[in-house]
Each structure stands twice: as structure tokens, then as C-alpha cells.
C-alpha positions, 0 to 999 in steps of 0.5 A: 641600821649598823648594829643590833643590840638588846639590853639584858637583866643578865650580868655580862659574865652570865651572857658571856656563859650563855653565849658559849652554851648557844653558839655550838647550837647554831653551828658556829663556833667562838674563835676568840674573846677579849676581856676589854676591861681586863686589858684596859686595866692592865695597860693602866687605863681606868675602866671599871665596866665589864666589856667582852668581844667575841669572834664567832664564825661558821666556816661553811657560811664564811667560805660562802661569803668569801667565795661570793666577794673576797672583800668579805674578809674585811667583816669576817668572823662576825663580832658579838659584844657584851658590854656595861653601860648606863648601869645596864648590860648590853648584848649586840653585834655590827650587822653583817648585812650592813657591812656587806652592803658597803661592798655593794654586792647584792648577793653578798648582802643577801648571804650576809643577812642570813648569817645576821638572822641566826646570830639575832636569834641567838642573841635574842635567846639568850638576852 
């Protein structure tokens, strides 16, 4: 499966705050955050559901992926999303292993799976 997504009883803002707390504990950092609701509204698009996109990275692991296969740049940094849909809040990510699999590099896929497992653990911790 391409993605990992779970539903949460927490609000999007609560999940966002929890993500900022847990990411450093897994030796990752948040490189960027997009508030898609605010961006769309600023552009005149009627969008009232919370939606945040985060770029997260562990530089040492990212370097390992890139050293293995420079095409890893295509799916780095990793993405975590928090969004509202169907009256519920969700948090998830595209699976780095699924993205690496498309590059047909088994070692890269294995390395990406290790990163994926760490990020899934963080998502499960804060959901």
C-alpha cells in the first residue's frame, strides 16, 4: 500500500502540536510546514477543513538513502500529513518504502522501510 493513515480523536491542531513534540525524540526534524487551509483561503479557494503538510527528515538517514541511490532525492524529505475529512481527523504519510520500490533498488527499499517504521511509530504514538 502506498500510504499509512490513521484516524484520531484529537483535533488537527492537537496532532500538529504532538508531532512537534515527538519528532525530536526520534532524531528527526521538521523542515517545513504548510497550512493548506490557510493557503487555499488566501488564494480565494473555499476550503474550510484543516490540512497540514510537514516535511520531516533525519539528515544521516537521508544521506544514506541518497548515497545508495541519488534518485532518493525524489521522495525526500519524508512527508507527514494531518487533515480533516468526513468529520474526522487523520494523520498519515506516503510510505517511503513504496516510493523506493518504484526505483527498483532493493537495498534502498530496505533502508526506506527502516525510516518508515520509525515514522509509523511516531504517528501511532501521537494519534
